[in-house]
C-alpha positions as CSV (number, residue, x, y, z in Angstrom):
1,X,170.3,114.9,119.7
2,X,167.1,116.0,119.3
3,X,164.8,116.3,122.0
4,X,162.2,114.3,120.4
5,X,165.0,111.5,119.5
6,X,166.3,111.9,122.9
7,X,162.0,111.6,124.3
8,X,162.0,108.5,121.8
9,X,164.5,106.0,122.9
10,X,163.9,107.2,126.6
11,X,160.5,106.6,125.9
12,X,161.1,103.7,123.9
13,X,163.6,102.3,126.8
14,X,160.6,102.4,129.9
15,X,158.0,100.4,127.9
16,X,160.3,97.8,127.1
17,X,161.7,97.7,131.2
18,X,158.1,97.7,132.4
19,X,157.7,95.0,129.7
20,X,160.1,93.3,131.5
21,X,158.1,93.5,134.1
22,X,155.2,92.3,132.7
23,X,156.5,88.9,131.3
24,X,158.4,88.5,135.3
25,X,155.8,89.0,137.0
26,X,153.5,86.4,134.1
27,X,157.0,84.3,134.4
28,X,156.2,84.6,138.6
29,X,152.3,83.4,138.3
30,X,153.4,80.9,136.0
31,X,155.8,79.3,138.0
32,X,153.7,79.8,141.0
33,X,150.1,78.3,139.2
34,X,152.3,75.2,138.2
35,X,153.5,75.2,142.0
36,X,149.5,75.5,142.9
37,X,149.7,72.5,140.2
38,X,151.4,69.7,141.0
39,X,151.1,70.8,144.3
40,X,147.2,69.6,144.5
41,X,148.7,66.6,142.2
42,X,151.0,65.3,145.4
43,X,148.2,66.2,147.7
44,X,145.9,64.1,145.2
45,X,148.2,61.3,145.3
46,X,149.1,60.9,149.2
47,X,145.6,61.4,149.9
48,X,145.5,58.3,147.7
49,X,148.4,57.0,149.6
50,X,147.0,56.8,152.0
51,X,143.4,55.7,151.6
52,X,145.4,52.5,149.8
53,X,147.3,52.2,152.6
54,X,144.6,52.2,154.8
55,X,142.2,50.2,152.9
56,X,146.1,47.4,152.6
57,X,146.2,47.5,156.2
58,X,142.3,46.7,156.9
59,X,142.2,44.0,154.6
60,X,146.0,42.7,156.5
61,X,144.4,43.3,159.6
62,X,140.6,40.4,158.4
63,X,143.1,37.9,157.5
64,X,144.9,37.5,160.4
65,X,141.7,37.7,162.1
66,X,140.5,34.0,159.8
67,X,143.9,33.1,160.6
68,X,142.8,31.2,164.4
69,X,139.9,29.3,162.6
70,X,141.9,28.8,159.7
71,X,144.1,26.7,162.5
72,X,141.9,25.7,163.7
73,X,140.0,23.8,160.4
74,X,143.7,22.0,159.9
75,X,143.0,20.3,163.8
76,X,139.2,18.9,162.7
77,X,140.7,17.9,159.1
78,X,143.2,16.5,160.4
79,X,140.8,14.7,163.5
80,X,139.1,13.3,160.0
81,X,141.8,11.1,158.8
82,X,143.0,10.7,162.4
83,X,139.0,8.8,163.1
84,X,138.1,8.3,158.6
85,X,135.6,11.0,159.1
86,X,134.2,12.3,155.6
87,X,133.0,15.5,155.2
88,X,130.8,17.2,152.4
89,X,130.5,21.1,152.5
90,X,127.7,22.1,149.8
91,X,128.7,26.2,149.0
92,X,124.7,27.3,147.5
93,X,123.8,30.9,147.5
94,X,122.7,33.8,145.1
95,X,125.5,34.9,142.1
96,X,128.5,37.2,143.5
97,X,127.4,36.7,147.2
98,X,130.6,35.3,148.3
99,X,130.6,31.6,147.9
100,X,134.2,31.6,146.0
101,X,135.7,33.6,148.1
102,X,134.3,31.6,151.5
103,X,135.7,28.9,149.4
104,X,139.5,29.9,149.6
105,X,140.2,31.5,152.7
106,X,138.4,27.4,154.2
107,X,141.0,25.8,152.0
108,X,143.6,28.5,152.4
109,X,145.9,25.9,154.9
110,X,145.0,22.6,154.5
111,X,146.3,19.6,153.9
112,X,146.1,20.2,149.6
113,X,145.8,16.0,149.8
114,X,142.9,15.9,152.2
115,X,140.6,18.4,150.5
116,X,138.8,18.7,146.9
117,X,137.0,21.6,145.8
118,X,134.0,20.8,142.6
119,X,132.5,23.1,141.1
120,X,130.8,21.1,138.3
121,X,129.5,22.6,134.7
122,X,127.2,22.1,132.7
123,X,125.8,18.0,132.4
124,X,127.5,16.3,128.8
125,X,125.2,14.5,127.0
126,X,125.6,10.7,128.3
127,X,125.1,12.4,131.8
128,X,122.2,13.5,130.6
129,X,120.9,9.8,130.7
130,X,122.2,9.8,133.8
131,X,120.8,9.6,137.0
132,X,120.8,13.9,138.5
133,X,123.2,12.2,141.1
134,X,125.2,9.7,139.4
135,X,127.7,12.5,138.3
136,X,128.1,14.2,142.3
137,X,128.6,10.9,144.1
138,X,131.2,9.9,141.8
139,X,133.4,13.4,143.3
140,X,131.7,11.9,147.1
141,X,134.9,11.8,149.8
142,X,136.8,9.1,150.9
143,X,137.7,8.5,154.7
144,X,138.9,11.0,155.3
145,X,138.5,13.6,152.9
146,X,136.4,17.5,152.9
147,X,135.2,17.8,149.7
148,X,133.6,21.0,148.9
149,X,130.8,21.9,145.8
150,X,130.7,24.7,144.6
151,X,127.2,25.1,143.8
152,X,126.4,21.6,144.1
153,X,123.1,19.1,143.2
154,X,121.2,22.3,144.6
155,X,121.6,23.6,140.8
156,X,118.9,21.6,139.9
157,X,116.1,23.6,142.4
158,X,118.0,26.7,141.9
159,X,119.3,27.7,138.3
160,X,117.4,25.8,136.3
161,X,113.7,25.7,137.0
162,X,114.3,29.8,136.5
163,X,115.8,29.7,133.2
164,X,114.4,27.0,132.1
165,X,117.4,24.1,131.9
166,X,115.1,21.4,133.5
167,X,111.6,19.9,132.7
168,X,108.9,20.0,135.4
169,X,108.9,16.7,136.3
170,X,112.4,16.3,136.6
171,X,112.5,19.1,138.9
172,X,109.5,17.7,141.6
173,X,111.6,14.2,140.3
174,X,114.2,15.9,142.3
175,X,112.4,17.5,145.9
176,X,110.5,14.8,146.4
177,X,114.0,12.5,146.3
178,X,116.7,14.5,147.7
179,X,115.8,14.3,150.7
180,X,116.3,10.4,150.9
181,X,118.6,10.6,149.3
182,X,120.5,12.5,152.1
183,X,118.9,10.7,154.7
184,X,120.9,8.0,153.1
185,X,124.2,10.5,153.1
186,X,124.3,11.0,157.0
187,X,123.3,7.7,157.9
188,X,126.7,6.0,156.2
189,X,128.3,8.8,158.5
190,X,128.8,11.6,156.5
191,X,128.7,15.0,158.0
192,X,126.8,17.2,155.2
193,X,127.1,21.1,155.7
194,X,124.2,22.8,153.9
195,X,125.8,26.2,152.9
196,X,122.9,29.0,151.1
197,X,125.1,33.0,151.4
198,X,122.4,35.8,151.0
199,X,123.2,38.3,149.6
200,X,120.0,41.5,149.2
201,X,119.5,43.2,145.6
202,X,121.5,45.9,145.5
203,X,124.7,45.0,146.8
204,X,124.4,42.0,144.0
205,X,124.4,45.0,142.3
206,X,127.5,47.2,143.1
207,X,129.5,43.7,143.1
208,X,128.0,43.1,139.6
209,X,129.1,46.5,138.8
210,X,132.5,46.3,140.1
211,X,133.3,43.0,138.4
212,X,132.2,44.9,134.8
213,X,134.6,47.3,134.9
214,X,137.3,45.5,137.0
215,X,139.5,43.8,134.5
216,X,140.6,41.3,137.0
217,X,137.1,40.3,138.6
218,X,135.6,40.6,134.7
219,X,136.1,36.2,134.7
220,X,133.1,36.2,137.3
221,X,130.7,37.3,135.0
222,X,128.1,34.9,132.9
223,X,125.4,35.8,130.2
224,X,123.6,33.7,133.9
225,X,124.9,36.6,136.1
226,X,123.5,39.8,133.6
227,X,120.1,38.6,134.5
228,X,120.0,37.6,138.0
229,X,119.1,40.9,139.2
230,X,115.7,41.0,136.3
231,X,115.0,37.6,137.5
232,X,116.2,38.5,141.3
233,X,111.9,37.8,142.7
234,X,112.8,34.4,140.6
235,X,115.6,33.1,142.7
236,X,114.0,33.2,145.9
237,X,111.2,32.3,145.5
238,X,112.3,28.8,144.0
239,X,114.7,29.9,147.1
240,X,111.2,29.9,149.4
241,X,110.4,26.2,147.6
242,X,113.4,25.0,148.4
243,X,113.9,25.7,151.5
244,X,110.5,24.5,152.3
245,X,111.2,21.4,151.7
246,X,114.6,20.9,151.9
247,X,115.2,21.7,155.0
248,X,115.3,19.1,157.2
249,X,117.2,18.0,161.1
250,X,119.1,15.9,158.9
251,X,120.3,17.8,156.2
252,X,119.5,21.3,157.5
253,X,120.0,24.8,155.7
254,X,122.7,27.3,157.2
255,X,122.1,30.6,156.2
256,X,125.6,33.4,155.5
257,X,124.0,36.8,155.2
258,X,127.2,38.0,153.0
259,X,126.9,41.5,152.6
260,X,129.7,41.4,154.8
261,X,132.6,39.7,152.9
262,X,135.1,39.0,155.9
263,X,131.8,38.2,158.5
264,X,130.6,35.7,155.6
265,X,133.5,34.2,155.9
266,X,134.0,33.8,159.8
267,X,130.9,33.2,160.4
268,X,131.1,30.4,157.9
269,X,134.6,28.5,159.6
270,X,133.0,28.0,162.4
271,X,129.4,26.9,160.8
272,X,132.4,24.3,159.6
273,X,134.1,23.4,162.8
274,X,131.2,23.6,165.1
275,X,129.6,20.7,162.6
276,X,132.7,18.0,164.2
277,X,133.3,16.9,167.7
278,X,136.8,17.9,167.5
279,X,139.6,19.1,169.5
280,X,140.5,22.2,169.7
281,X,143.5,23.6,169.3
282,X,142.4,27.1,171.4
283,X,140.2,26.7,174.2
284,X,139.4,30.3,174.5
285,X,138.2,30.8,170.6
286,X,135.0,32.3,169.8
287,X,132.9,29.2,167.9
288,X,130.2,31.4,168.8
289,X,128.0,32.8,165.3
290,X,126.6,35.7,164.9
291,X,123.1,35.7,165.1
292,X,123.5,38.6,162.9
293,X,124.7,36.4,160.1
294,X,124.6,32.8,161.0
295,X,121.1,32.2,160.3
296,X,118.7,28.7,160.5
297,X,117.0,27.3,157.1
298,X,114.4,27.6,160.0
299,X,114.5,31.2,161.2
300,X,115.3,32.8,157.4
301,X,111.9,30.4,155.9
302,X,109.7,31.8,159.3
303,X,111.1,36.1,157.7
304,X,110.6,35.0,154.2
305,X,106.6,33.7,155.8
306,X,105.8,36.7,157.7
307,X,107.5,39.1,154.8
308,X,105.0,38.0,152.4
309,X,102.1,37.9,154.8
310,X,103.0,42.1,155.5
311,X,104.7,42.8,152.4
312,X,102.3,40.4,150.3
313,X,106.1,39.6,148.4
314,X,109.8,38.7,149.4
315,X,112.3,40.6,150.7
316,X,115.7,38.2,151.5
């Protein structure tokens, strides 16, 4: 073998060895990169799991906090059954203010035989020819029963005038007659609770965005809802007029600040329980509503009027 041939072979072998080393190093780098990528992915999943777990624990604690009051609602319901009492609860307020969620928590453990949830749709052609309150009256409670209206006759004071679903004459007839109608209910022994759930414009927008992207909540988003933000000021004006003309001693409004859904649910339960003189199940339980969450209709009117004087417009 010539010296030149030997040098060439040695050089080739050395090159192959260095190439193998490079491939091995690159392989180690690639494996290390894969490991780091896997680690990052696992770490993200762990963080997500921890967040989900914290959220689940927080939700569990909130639901547990409601249970003593839900037990009291059962006792209250038994009292109404024993005394043949009748109760109507109206759930009114802005779209996405938390009315439905509160109704579900209030009724979760109640005796199904003695309560009903009423959510009336668009009136039929026949109902349009009847006295306005007629289709609501047929759903009124019998002795020992609780009826919860998910929106009520106050649609005529809030939604219908904003969207032009009623005439000015129909609106004024309602506003002039509703207080007498409710006074008759009180005179005949029906307990009437009027709850208005109040949410800020920013929080309402956030909830609408969530409904758009969450397949479990998309059914909640209607054409009317989509216009709620655009017509915010109009809804505020009719809210003011409704409170001013229908907040009476015999049927006052109670405002529930509902940016925090849990606190809104908890305090709404307290308001309902305080409306009935039943024997408490747990006398040590706190039945006093949070004044930051529960506001009387009169106080809300004062706040709105003060804001209009200071800012030139309503802000709630």
